[in-house]
C-alpha positions as CSV (number, residue, x, y, z in Angstrom):
1,X,-76.9,-113.9,67.6
2,X,-79.9,-113.7,65.8
3,X,-80.9,-116.5,63.4
4,X,-82.4,-115.2,60.2
5,X,-85.5,-116.0,59.3
6,X,-86.2,-117.6,55.8
7,X,-87.6,-113.4,55.3
8,X,-84.3,-112.6,54.6
9,X,-82.7,-115.2,52.2
10,X,-84.9,-113.8,49.3
11,X,-83.3,-110.2,49.6
12,X,-79.6,-111.7,50.1
13,X,-80.3,-113.8,47.1
14,X,-81.7,-110.7,45.0
15,X,-78.2,-108.8,46.5
16,X,-76.3,-111.4,45.3
17,X,-78.0,-111.4,41.4
18,X,-77.5,-107.5,42.0
19,X,-73.4,-108.5,42.5
20,X,-73.5,-111.0,40.1
21,X,-75.6,-108.1,37.3
22,X,-72.7,-105.9,38.4
23,X,-69.2,-108.1,37.9
24,X,-70.8,-108.9,34.2
25,X,-71.7,-105.8,33.2
26,X,-67.9,-105.0,34.7
27,X,-67.1,-107.4,32.7
28,X,-68.6,-106.4,29.2
29,X,-67.8,-102.8,29.8
30,X,-63.9,-103.8,30.3
31,X,-64.0,-105.4,27.3
32,X,-65.8,-102.7,25.2
33,X,-63.1,-100.8,26.7
34,X,-60.4,-103.4,25.5
35,X,-62.0,-102.9,22.1
36,X,-61.9,-99.0,21.8
37,X,-58.7,-99.4,23.0
38,X,-57.4,-101.6,20.2
39,X,-59.4,-99.3,18.3
40,X,-57.6,-96.4,18.9
41,X,-54.6,-98.1,18.6
42,X,-55.2,-99.1,15.1
43,X,-56.6,-95.8,14.6
44,X,-53.4,-94.0,15.2
45,X,-51.0,-97.0,13.4
46,X,-53.3,-96.2,10.0
47,X,-52.7,-92.3,10.6
48,X,-49.0,-92.4,10.6
49,X,-48.9,-95.1,7.9
50,X,-51.0,-93.1,5.7
51,X,-49.2,-89.1,6.8
52,X,-46.3,-91.8,5.9
53,X,-47.3,-92.0,2.5
54,X,-48.2,-88.9,2.1
55,X,-44.8,-87.7,2.9
56,X,-43.1,-90.0,0.6
57,X,-45.5,-89.0,-2.5
58,X,-44.8,-85.4,-1.8
59,X,-41.1,-86.0,-1.2
60,X,-41.0,-88.0,-4.7
61,X,-43.0,-85.7,-6.2
62,X,-40.6,-82.4,-5.6
63,X,-38.1,-85.2,-6.6
64,X,-39.2,-85.9,-10.0
65,X,-39.1,-82.0,-10.9
66,X,-35.9,-81.4,-9.4
67,X,-34.4,-84.4,-11.2
68,X,-34.0,-82.5,-14.5
69,X,-31.7,-80.4,-13.2
70,X,-29.3,-82.7,-11.6
71,X,-29.6,-84.2,-15.1
72,X,-28.9,-81.1,-16.9
73,X,-26.0,-80.4,-14.4
74,X,-24.3,-83.9,-15.1
75,X,-25.0,-83.4,-19.1
76,X,-22.5,-80.3,-19.0
77,X,-19.8,-81.8,-17.0
78,X,-19.5,-84.8,-19.4
79,X,-18.9,-82.2,-22.0
80,X,-16.5,-80.1,-20.3
81,X,-13.5,-79.0,-22.6
82,X,-9.9,-80.9,-21.1
83,X,-8.8,-77.3,-21.2
84,X,-11.2,-76.3,-18.5
85,X,-11.3,-79.4,-16.3
86,X,-9.7,-77.9,-13.3
87,X,-11.4,-74.6,-13.9
88,X,-13.1,-73.5,-10.3
89,X,-16.2,-72.7,-12.4
90,X,-16.5,-75.9,-13.0
91,X,-15.7,-77.4,-10.0
92,X,-18.2,-75.0,-8.3
93,X,-20.6,-76.9,-10.8
94,X,-19.6,-80.6,-9.4
95,X,-19.5,-79.3,-6.4
96,X,-23.1,-78.4,-6.6
97,X,-24.3,-81.9,-8.1
98,X,-22.4,-83.3,-4.9
99,X,-24.5,-81.3,-3.2
100,X,-27.8,-82.3,-5.0
101,X,-26.8,-85.9,-4.4
102,X,-26.2,-85.7,-0.5
103,X,-29.3,-84.1,-0.2
104,X,-31.1,-86.8,-2.0
105,X,-29.0,-89.3,0.1
106,X,-30.2,-87.9,3.7
107,X,-34.3,-87.9,2.2
108,X,-33.8,-91.7,2.2
109,X,-33.2,-91.3,-1.9
110,X,-30.7,-93.9,-3.9
111,X,-29.8,-93.9,-7.1
112,X,-30.7,-97.3,-9.1
113,X,-27.3,-99.2,-10.0
114,X,-27.3,-99.9,-14.2
115,X,-23.6,-100.6,-15.8
116,X,-22.9,-104.3,-15.2
117,X,-26.2,-105.2,-13.5
118,X,-29.0,-107.9,-14.7
119,X,-31.5,-106.1,-16.9
120,X,-34.5,-105.4,-14.3
121,X,-37.7,-104.2,-15.9
122,X,-38.9,-103.0,-12.6
123,X,-36.0,-100.9,-12.2
124,X,-34.7,-100.3,-15.8
125,X,-35.9,-98.8,-18.7
126,X,-34.4,-100.3,-21.9
127,X,-34.1,-97.7,-24.8
128,X,-31.7,-100.1,-27.1
129,X,-31.0,-103.6,-27.4
130,X,-27.6,-104.7,-28.3
131,X,-26.6,-107.9,-30.1
132,X,-25.4,-110.5,-28.3
133,X,-24.4,-114.1,-28.1
134,X,-25.4,-114.9,-24.0
135,X,-28.0,-115.6,-22.7
136,X,-28.3,-113.0,-19.9
137,X,-29.7,-109.4,-20.5
138,X,-27.3,-107.3,-19.0
139,X,-27.4,-103.1,-18.5
140,X,-24.5,-101.7,-20.8
141,X,-24.8,-98.3,-20.7
142,X,-26.6,-95.9,-18.3
143,X,-28.5,-92.7,-20.4
144,X,-30.2,-91.5,-17.8
145,X,-30.0,-92.2,-14.0
146,X,-33.2,-94.0,-12.3
147,X,-33.8,-93.1,-8.5
148,X,-36.0,-95.1,-5.8
149,X,-37.5,-94.2,-2.3
150,X,-37.3,-96.8,-0.2
151,X,-39.3,-99.5,-2.6
152,X,-40.8,-96.6,-4.8
153,X,-39.0,-96.0,-8.0
154,X,-39.4,-92.1,-8.6
155,X,-38.1,-92.5,-12.0
156,X,-36.8,-95.9,-13.7
157,X,-33.0,-96.0,-15.4
158,X,-33.4,-95.4,-18.7
159,X,-30.6,-97.9,-20.4
160,X,-29.2,-99.6,-23.0
161,X,-29.0,-103.6,-22.5
162,X,-27.1,-106.2,-24.1
163,X,-27.3,-110.3,-24.4
164,X,-24.0,-111.8,-22.5
């Protein structure tokens, strides 16, 4: 075996420096790639959140437009004469209302609970206050139903409130 002379030593040191530089570049590129992947994941997540938010806003807008129709059906059904309650036409209208309710439920829309519940200004809109001697404000009558989609209120329930 031939002994290496001192002349070759700087070349090996230079090779060692190149390897160290390449390893450093590899580490930097790996770190940069990890950051890019994390950024891409965050962008996808934000995009999904934005799309969900847009879908919910569009859904809420359409529902707001349909609610007066449902309200009118319900008002009409409250005033059906006794002798017509069993009429097939009335049963058909009741079926339409139930179909609306089922469709809303399938979309994730729920009706806000009112009568007997504690008054909550985040859910209820009080249009009148009945006198009472209690300390708690309780919803005594629902004048117009309210609806929500998840945590978002589509329409506040219009109610009468009394103290109990």
